[in-house]
C-alpha positions as CSV (number, residue, x, y, z in Angstrom):
1,M,0.0,0.0,0.0
2,W,1.2,3.5,-0.9
3,P,2.0,5.5,2.2
4,F,0.4,8.7,0.9
5,S,-3.3,9.3,0.6
6,K,-4.8,10.3,-2.7
7,K,-5.3,14.0,-3.1
8,Q,-9.0,14.8,-3.1
9,K,-10.4,17.0,-5.8
10,A,-12.3,20.1,-4.8
11,P,-16.0,19.5,-5.6
12,G,-17.2,21.6,-8.5
13,P,-20.8,22.7,-9.2
14,A,-23.1,19.8,-10.1
15,M,-24.7,22.0,-12.7
16,M,-23.9,25.4,-14.1
17,Y,-26.4,27.8,-15.7
18,S,-25.8,30.3,-18.6
19,Q,-28.4,32.7,-17.3
20,V,-30.1,33.6,-14.0
21,D,-33.7,33.7,-15.2
22,I,-36.1,31.4,-17.1
23,T,-39.6,31.7,-18.5
24,E,-42.5,29.7,-17.1
25,A,-42.6,27.2,-20.0
26,F,-40.7,26.0,-23.0
27,G,-41.8,27.8,-26.2
28,D,-42.8,31.0,-24.4
29,N,-41.0,32.9,-27.2
30,Q,-43.3,31.5,-29.9
31,G,-45.5,34.1,-31.4
32,L,-43.7,37.0,-29.7
33,G,-42.7,40.0,-31.9
34,S,-39.6,42.0,-31.5
35,D,-41.5,44.6,-29.5
36,D,-43.0,42.1,-27.1
37,W,-41.7,41.5,-23.6
38,I,-42.4,38.5,-21.4
39,A,-41.9,38.0,-17.7
40,T,-39.1,35.8,-16.5
41,V,-38.5,34.0,-13.2
42,P,-35.3,34.0,-11.2
43,L,-33.7,30.6,-11.0
44,N,-32.1,31.2,-7.6
45,S,-35.6,31.3,-6.0
46,S,-36.1,27.6,-6.8
47,T,-32.5,26.3,-6.3
48,P,-31.5,25.0,-2.9
49,D,-27.9,26.4,-3.0
50,P,-27.9,28.9,-5.9
51,V,-24.4,30.2,-5.2
52,S,-22.9,26.7,-5.7
53,M,-24.6,26.7,-9.1
54,G,-23.2,30.0,-10.3
55,L,-26.3,32.0,-9.5
56,P,-26.6,35.1,-7.2
57,P,-27.8,34.4,-3.7
58,V,-31.4,34.9,-2.8
59,G,-31.8,38.5,-1.6
60,A,-28.9,39.8,-3.6
61,D,-29.1,43.5,-4.7
62,A,-29.7,44.5,-8.3
63,D,-26.0,45.3,-8.9
64,E,-24.9,41.8,-7.7
65,I,-27.6,40.1,-9.8
66,H,-26.7,41.9,-12.9
67,R,-22.9,41.4,-12.3
68,V,-23.4,37.6,-12.0
69,A,-25.8,37.5,-15.0
70,A,-23.4,39.5,-17.1
71,K,-20.6,36.9,-16.5
72,L,-23.0,34.1,-17.5
73,S,-24.1,36.1,-20.6
74,E,-20.5,36.5,-21.7
75,L,-20.2,32.7,-21.7
76,R,-23.5,32.3,-23.6
77,E,-22.4,34.9,-26.1
78,S,-19.4,32.9,-27.0
79,I,-21.7,30.2,-28.4
80,A,-24.0,30.7,-31.4
81,V,-27.3,29.4,-30.2
82,P,-30.2,29.9,-32.7
83,N,-33.3,31.7,-31.4
84,D,-31.6,33.3,-28.4
85,G,-33.0,36.6,-27.3
86,V,-32.2,39.1,-24.5
87,Y,-33.3,39.7,-21.0
88,C,-32.9,41.9,-17.9
89,P,-32.2,39.8,-14.8
90,V,-33.1,42.8,-12.6
91,C,-36.5,43.6,-14.1
92,H,-37.3,40.0,-15.0
93,I,-38.3,40.6,-18.6
94,A,-37.2,38.9,-21.9
95,N,-37.4,39.7,-25.6
96,T,-36.8,37.7,-28.7
97,D,-34.7,40.4,-30.5
98,I,-31.0,39.5,-30.1
99,G,-30.2,42.8,-31.8
100,R,-31.0,44.4,-28.5
101,L,-28.0,42.7,-26.8
102,R,-26.1,45.1,-24.5
103,T,-28.6,47.9,-25.2
104,P,-30.3,49.6,-22.2
105,C,-33.2,47.8,-20.6
106,P,-36.4,49.7,-21.2
107,Q,-37.2,49.7,-17.4
108,C,-33.9,50.1,-15.6
109,S,-31.4,51.1,-18.3
110,R,-28.9,48.3,-17.4
111,P,-27.5,46.5,-20.5
112,L,-29.7,43.6,-21.7
113,L,-28.0,40.2,-21.6
114,K,-28.2,37.1,-23.8
115,F,-31.2,34.9,-23.0
116,G,-31.9,31.3,-24.0
117,W,-35.5,30.2,-24.4
118,D,-34.9,26.4,-24.3
């Protein structure tokens, strides 16, 4: 037997998200026009340990929520995903027009981030 114990790996997140909000159901973007906005739901409200999954903690302030979401959006922006749109993780709204990416949110003026519908 080897006299040294094996080095244990640090546990990583079991799952990682590419955005901090979702819509109520798959296909919610169907039939929406470029001027239509739909409500989104924060993922951290239904996740037991949101921080370990790369999400902001429950009760985080707007700046922290947007900061975390912007990092996730950068990852998502590096991958071409058909039918992605934009969202504001602070105002909890989404739109199908990817051309609005990084433009001001119509409610809070923070930059809109990339949003996946599926």
